[in-house]
C-alpha positions in Angstrom: 59.1 150.9 108.0 62.3 151.9 109.8 63.4 150.0 112.9 61.9 151.8 115.8 62.5 151.3 119.5 59.0 152.2 120.7 60.1 151.5 124.3 62.0 154.8 124.2 59.3 156.9 122.7 56.9 159.0 124.7 53.1 158.8 124.3 53.2 162.1 122.3 55.9 160.7 120.0 53.8 157.5 119.5 50.8 159.6 118.7 52.7 161.7 116.2 54.2 158.6 114.6 50.8 157.0 114.3 49.3 160.1 112.7 52.3 160.2 110.3 51.7 156.5 109.3 48.0 157.0 108.8 48.7 160.1 106.7 51.2 158.2 104.6 48.6 155.6 103.8 46.6 158.3 102.0 43.4 157.8 103.9 42.1 161.3 104.7 40.3 161.9 107.9 41.3 158.5 109.4 41.6 158.6 113.2 45.1 157.4 114.2 44.0 156.7 117.8 43.6 153.0 117.2 47.1 152.6 115.8 48.5 154.7 118.6 46.9 152.5 121.2 48.1 149.3 119.5 51.6 150.7 119.5 51.4 151.6 123.2 50.1 148.1 123.9 53.0 146.6 122.0 55.4 148.8 123.8 54.1 147.8 127.2 54.4 144.1 126.2 58.0 144.6 125.0 58.9 146.4 128.3 57.2 143.6 130.4 59.1 140.9 128.5 62.4 142.7 129.2 61.7 142.5 132.9 62.8 139.1 134.3 59.9 138.9 136.8 57.2 139.4 134.1 59.1 137.2 131.6 59.2 134.3 134.1 55.6 134.9 135.0 54.6 134.7 131.3 56.7 131.6 130.8 55.2 129.9 133.8 51.6 130.7 132.6 52.5 129.4 129.1 53.8 126.1 130.5 50.7 125.7 132.6 48.5 126.4 129.6 50.4 123.8 127.6 49.9 121.2 130.4 46.1 122.0 130.5 45.9 121.6 126.7 47.9 118.3 126.8 45.6 117.0 129.5 42.5 118.0 127.6 43.8 116.3 124.4 44.7 113.2 126.3 41.2 113.0 127.9 39.5 113.5 124.6 41.7 110.8 123.0 40.7 108.4 125.8 37.0 109.3 125.4 37.2 108.6 121.7 39.0 105.3 122.3 36.1 104.1 124.6 33.3 105.2 122.3 
Protein backbone atom coordinates (compact mmCIF):
# COMPACT_ATOMS: atom_id res chain seq x y z
CA UNK A 1 0.00 0.00 0.00
CA UNK A 2 1.48 3.34 -0.96
CA UNK A 3 2.04 6.05 1.62
CA UNK A 4 -1.09 8.16 1.56
CA UNK A 5 -1.84 11.40 3.30
CA UNK A 6 -5.52 10.85 3.91
CA UNK A 7 -5.75 14.22 5.63
CA UNK A 8 -5.48 15.92 2.24
CA UNK A 9 -8.05 13.71 0.51
CA UNK A 10 -11.66 14.70 0.00
CA UNK A 11 -14.50 12.37 1.02
CA UNK A 12 -15.02 11.52 -2.67
CA UNK A 13 -11.34 10.61 -3.04
CA UNK A 14 -11.52 8.45 0.10
CA UNK A 15 -14.65 6.71 -1.27
CA UNK A 16 -12.88 6.06 -4.58
CA UNK A 17 -9.76 4.79 -2.86
CA UNK A 18 -11.83 2.45 -0.65
CA UNK A 19 -13.68 1.09 -3.67
CA UNK A 20 -10.37 0.52 -5.48
CA UNK A 21 -8.91 -1.32 -2.47
CA UNK A 22 -11.99 -3.54 -2.12
CA UNK A 23 -11.92 -4.30 -5.85
CA UNK A 24 -8.19 -5.13 -5.65
CA UNK A 25 -9.00 -7.74 -2.98
CA UNK A 26 -11.04 -9.64 -5.53
CA UNK A 27 -14.25 -9.76 -3.51
CA UNK A 28 -17.00 -8.99 -6.02
CA UNK A 29 -19.97 -7.06 -4.75
CA UNK A 30 -18.37 -6.14 -1.41
CA UNK A 31 -19.55 -2.76 -0.11
CA UNK A 32 -16.61 -0.35 0.39
CA UNK A 33 -18.64 1.90 2.73
CA UNK A 34 -17.19 0.35 5.90
CA UNK A 35 -13.61 0.83 4.73
CA UNK A 36 -14.36 4.38 3.59
CA UNK A 37 -15.86 5.24 7.00
CA UNK A 38 -12.88 3.72 8.81
CA UNK A 39 -10.52 5.79 6.64
CA UNK A 40 -12.51 8.96 7.38
CA UNK A 41 -12.41 8.18 11.12
CA UNK A 42 -8.65 7.64 10.93
CA UNK A 43 -8.28 10.91 9.03
CA UNK A 44 -10.28 12.82 11.64
CA UNK A 45 -8.11 11.33 14.40
CA UNK A 46 -4.91 12.30 12.56
CA UNK A 47 -6.16 15.85 12.07
CA UNK A 48 -7.19 16.14 15.72
CA UNK A 49 -3.80 14.92 16.94
CA UNK A 50 -2.07 17.52 14.77
CA UNK A 51 -4.03 20.25 16.55
CA UNK A 52 -2.21 21.25 19.77
CA UNK A 53 -5.49 21.80 21.66
CA UNK A 54 -6.84 18.31 20.93
CA UNK A 55 -3.44 16.70 21.37
CA UNK A 56 -3.12 18.25 24.85
CA UNK A 57 -6.68 17.21 25.70
CA UNK A 58 -5.99 13.60 24.65
CA UNK A 59 -2.74 13.56 26.64
CA UNK A 60 -4.49 14.94 29.74
CA UNK A 61 -7.23 12.31 29.49
CA UNK A 62 -4.64 9.56 29.00
CA UNK A 63 -2.78 10.71 32.11
CA UNK A 64 -6.02 10.78 34.12
CA UNK A 65 -6.88 7.29 32.88
CA UNK A 66 -3.45 5.97 33.94
CA UNK A 67 -3.91 7.50 37.40
CA UNK A 68 -7.33 5.86 37.77
CA UNK A 69 -5.90 2.52 36.68
CA UNK A 70 -2.97 2.83 39.09
CA UNK A 71 -5.34 3.69 41.95
CA UNK A 72 -7.60 0.73 41.14
CA UNK A 73 -4.59 -1.60 40.98
CA UNK A 74 -3.30 -0.28 44.31
CA UNK A 75 -6.71 -0.73 45.96
CA UNK A 76 -6.99 -4.27 44.61
CA UNK A 77 -3.50 -5.07 45.87
CA UNK A 78 -4.40 -3.75 49.34
CA UNK A 79 -7.63 -5.80 49.37
CA UNK A 80 -5.72 -8.93 48.46
CA UNK A 81 -3.15 -8.27 51.20
CA UNK A 82 -5.91 -8.02 53.85
CA UNK A 83 -7.79 -11.11 52.74
